[in-house]
N, C-alpha and C positions, 0 to 999 in steps of 0.2 A: 725651807726645810720641809714644809708640808708637801711641796711638789716632789721632793726626793722620796718621801714616804709613799706617795701615790705610785711613782715609778717602780719602787721596790715591791710594793704590794701587787701591782699589775704584772710584773715580770718575775715574780718570786721563783717559779719553777726554773726558768731560764738562768737566773742568777745562781741558784743552788746547783744547777747542772754545770755551770762554768766553774764553780768552786770544786765540785766533785771531779770534773774533768781535769782541773789543775792537779788535784791530789792523785788521780789515776795516772796522769802523765808523769808525775814525780815517781810513783811506783815503777812505771815503765823504765824511766831513765836510771833509777837506782839499781834495778835488777840488771839492766844493760851494762852499766859501768862496772858492777860487781863481777859479772861474768867476763867482761873484757879484761878486768884486772886479774881474775883467776887464770885467764888465758895468757897472761904475761904482757898485756898491752899497757903502755904508760898512760897516766891520766893527763894527757896534754890536750886540753879541750880545743885550743887554737888549731893544733894539728888535725884533730878529728873534724873540725869545721872546714878546713881548707885543703887538706891533703888526701890524695887517693890512697885507699887501702888495698894491699895485695892479698889480704886475708879474708876472702869472701866467705869461706866456711866459718871462720870465727865470728865474723859479723852476723851471719845468718843465725848461728846458735844463740848469740847474745841478744840479737834483735828479737828472735822468736821467743826466748825465755822472758824478756821484758814484756812483750805483747801478751803472752799467755797469763802471766802473773797479774798484769794490770786489768785484764778482762775479768778475772775472778774477783778481784778487788772491786771493780766497777759495778758488778752485779749487786753486791751487798750495799755499797754506798748509794747507788741509784734507788734501790728498793727501799732502803731504810731512811735515807736522808732527803733525797730529791723528790721522788714520786710518792713515798710513804704508803705503798700499797699494803693492804691487809686482806688476807683471804681466810675464809672460814673453813676451807677444806684443802686437803692435800692435792687434789686434782687441779685446782686453780693455781696453786703455788707451782706445781710441776709444769703446767701450761705456760705460765709466765717465765719460768726459768728456761724452758725449752725455746720459747720465742726469743728470749734475750741471747742465749748462747748461740742459737742459729743465726740471728742477725749479726752477732759479733763474729761468728765464723766467716761470714761473707766479707766483713771489713778487715778481719785478720788476714785472710787469704790475699786480699787486695794489698794490704800494707806490707806483708812479707814479700810477696812476689814483686811489687813495685820497688820495694827497697833493694832487693837482690838485683833486679834489672838495672836500676839507677846506679848502684854502686859497682856492679861487676861489668855491665855492658857499656854504660855511658861514663864510667869513671867519676861519678859524683862523690864528693866527700861524704863519709858515712854519717856523721852526726848531723850535718846540714840536711841530709836526706831524711833522717828521722824527724827533724824539726818540721820540715815542709809536709811530710806525710801525716804527722800528728794533727796538723790543722785540718786537713781534708777528712781524716778519720773522725775527729771530734764532731765536726759538722754533720757528717753522714750518720754517726751513731746517735746524735741528738734527734735527727729526723726519724730514724728507725724507732727510737725509744718512745717518742711522743705519738707516732702514728700507728705503731704495731705492738710494742712490748707492754708499755705501761699506760696505754690509752684508757681514759675513763669510759667505762661502759655507761650508756644511757639507761636509766631505769625505765622499765616498761610500766604501763598503767597498772598492771596487776601487782607489781612489786611495791607500789606506793601506798 
């Protein structure tokens, strides 16, 4: 039990990020399925995992809506729950938000363009495509969050 506590303490940020990533992925899929439902698509998950879709435009709209909603959700969850950043001024908050949304714009463009390419050009099943792309995007987003967006600044000698 003590060993588990040490692992959790040592990897707290990563574990919280995985929980936040799961919630963010849930938002992504819920929005995707709602949009596909509103477009008249059936909720046949097995078909979405195995069959080619002829509705590239519908997939693109639903996929993009899910990605955009999940990115906005992710900013607040990561800021408040995972990295727990607090800033004393508006400029620092805006810098952090700009860095977050810029880094996410890169991964969103990758996710959407790769999704459209895999579904329309290579005839991959659309939901299976979303699943595979989500794994890559979550890993890339974590690396960008830790190294660029929410990195802990070292205090200079004057600040101490």
